[in-house]
N, C-alpha and C positions, 0 to 999 in steps of 0.2 A: 660487768664483763662476764661471759661465760667462763666456766672452769675449763681449762686446756684438758684435752683428753689423758695427756700424760699424767695430769695431776687428779684425775677423778678417782673416787674411791675404788678400791679394789673389789672384784666380783666376790671376794671370799672375805669371811670375817672370823674372829676367834682363832687367829692362826696359831697363837701359843697353845691352844687346846688340841691341835691336830697331832695325830701320830706321825713319825717319820714318813711312813708309807704314804699316808694322806699328803703331807706336805709336797713330797716329791711328785706324786701322781697329779696333783692339781697344778704344780709349776709347769710341768711336761704338757698338761692339757692347754695352758696359755701359751707355751712355746710353739705348739703345733699350729698356731694361727698365724704366725709370723711369716712362713713361707708363702702363704697365699696373699698376705698383704703385699709382699714384696713383688709377687707375679704381677699384681696390679699396677707396678711401677715400671715394668719392662719397656713400654714405649718411651718414657722419659729417659730411662737409663740409656736405652738404644741411641736416642737423640744425642745425648751427651757424648757417648763413645764415638759417634761419627763425627763430633765436632773436635774431640781431642785428638783423634787419630792423625789428621793432616797436620795439626800443629806440632804434634811431637814428631812427625815424620821430618819436619823441617828443623828440628833441634829445639823445639818448646820443651817445658818442662810440666810436670803435674804436681800442684801443691795442695795439700789438705790443711785446713785450719779448723781449729776447735778448742774447746775447754773441757777440762774434767774428762769423763769417760769418752765422750765424743773425740776429744783431742788425743787421747791415748789410742783410740781405735784407728784414727788416721796414721799415727806414728807407727804402729804395728804393721798396718797394710804397706806403708811406704818402705819400712825396713825389710820387709820380705821380698820386695821385687828384685833387688840384687842378686841374692842367692838363688831364687826361683828362676829368674830370666837373664841373668848375667848381664845386666844394665848397670851402668856406674850408678854410685849411690846419690848423685846429684840429679838424677832423671825424675824421681818421684820423692816428694820431700813432705814429710809431716811436721806441722808447727802447732804447738800447744801453748795455750795461754800460761804465761809464766815461765816459759823456757822448758828445758830438759828435766830440771829438778822437779817440775810438776808431774812428771810421768809417775813418780813413786809417791809423791806426797803433794796435797793441795796447796797451792800458793794463794794467799787470801787476796781477794778482790781482783785477781788478775783477769778474770773473765768478764770484769765490769769495765775494762780499759777500752774504750771505743776506737783509740788510735793504735792499740798495741800490735794487731794483727799487720796493719800496714807497715808499721816500723819494723817488724819481723820480716815481712816480705821483701822490703826494700834492702835488707842485708844481703839478699840474693839477685840484685839488679833485675827484678821482675820485669817483663816486657811483653809486648803484644803476642808473641808465640806461646806464651805460658798460659795455663788453665788453673783457676783457684776454685777449689770446692769447699764450701763452708759446711761443717757438720755441727748440728745442734738439735738435740732431741726436742727440745721446747720450741726451737725457731725463733728465740728471743735473745740469744746471747750477744751482748754488745760487742765483745771481741771478734766475733764472726760477722756481724752486721756492719761493723765499721769497716773491716777488711774487704768485704765485697763491694760496699758502696765506693771505696776508693778506687778498687780494680775497675768498676763500671765506668768511673770518671776517666780511667786511663786506657780504655779500650781493650781491656784483658777479659777473655772469657770467664764467666762465673756460674757456679751451679750450687745449688744447696740441698743438703739431706735433712729432713726435719721428720718429725713424728706428729705433728699436729696439722689440721687443716687451716688453710689461709692464714699462715703465720707471717710475721714480718720478713722472715728468712725467704719464704717462698716469693714475697713481693719484691725483695731486692735481687734475688738471683735470676740470671737469664734463663736458666733452666732449673725448674723446681722439681725435686723428688720428694713427695710427701708420702711416707710410710706410716700411715695411722694405724698403729697396732692396738689402740685401746689402753684401758687401765692396765697397770702393772699389778702383779701378784701382791707385792708388797707396795702399798699405795705410794706412787711418786718416784719409786726406784727404778729410774730409766736405765740403769746398767743391765736391766734384765731384758725384757722384750723390745724396747727400743733400742738397746745397745746391740741385741742380736740382729735386728733388721739393719742396722747401720753396717754392721760387720758383713752380712751378706752382700749388701749393695756395693761396699767398697771392693770386696772381692771380684764381684762381677765386672766392675769397671775396669780395675787394674788388669784382671786376666784378659778380658775381651780386648782391651787396647794392646797388651803385649802380643796377643795372638796375631792381631792385625799388623802389628809392627814386625812380624816374622820371628818371633822369638820361640816358637813353637812349631814343629814339624810333625805332621800327623796328629798324634796326641802327646808327644814327648817334648820334655823340657831340655831342648839339645843345647842351650846355652847356659844351663844352671852352673853354679860355681861348685867346684869339688873341695867343699870346705870341711868334710869329714868321710870317715870310711864307708858309711851308709850310701853317700851320694856318689863315691867312686865305684861301689858295687853297682848301683842303679845304672850309672852310666856305662859301666862295662857290660851290663846285660843288654842295654839299649844298642849297643854296638854290635854285640854278638848276634843278636836277633836280626838286625839290619843288614848286616853283612855276611852272615851265615859263616862265621868264623868260630874258633874256639874261645872260651871265656878268657883264657890266658892271653890269647893275642888281642883280643879286644881291650883288655885291661892295660896291656903294653901301649896299644895305640892311643888310649885315653891320656895315660900319664905322660906320653910323649908330646901329645898336641895341645892337652889342657881343656879341652871341651868335647862333648858328642860330636857337635857340628864339624869342628876342624878335624876330628879323627876320621869322620866318615867321608869328608871332602878329600883329604889326604889319600885314603884308600882308593876311593873311585878314580 
């Protein structure tokens, strides 16, 4: 069996003999390849966004499933949707093999549990309006493959994000996104280029879906949660600019109504 591209030897050797400058320069040289690879995935990403949008418009949810770094990236993207777009925390859900404790510390053998993801998804009463995206750099993680297989059997939309060509994940996913970034700077360390590619793709999916669902007006996060002083200030400036009023008036409106959108609507 040919070696997966994510496991191929680094293009660099004798890393321990490199200066700090050379290490950083070479890592950056590899990182710059990632955006171009992701650009080639845009048709598949776009197809997925256009399938997710109508489902979420009818109340469906978006689930990410993964193990290790891939699982953590899904959890990160899901956890950022409520504060950024003002959606409930059960609209985009990240599930990681081994449960939440695996976010900080690896859980032995969790990713090899073929039934684990389906068991986790069923805790949320998953249904046909939902979408499940499996994330696995190798494209071979049993937790992810088992979850998508069961989703397919239950008429649930599935997609896969992997970093190898013609992987089992691409075969099982209804929509396959393959970001083949090539060998890692440190051989096999898929938290690097593969992880960066996955992060970019997840950002693209969630942001595009949320824009299409109406959580952005113009280019502003009008539904963002006011969870700290920085965001209150940002929201006040948005309202000030939109309504052409003073900063103090804008801030008062924001604090009264609780969101940029509601403050603008109330004033208009």
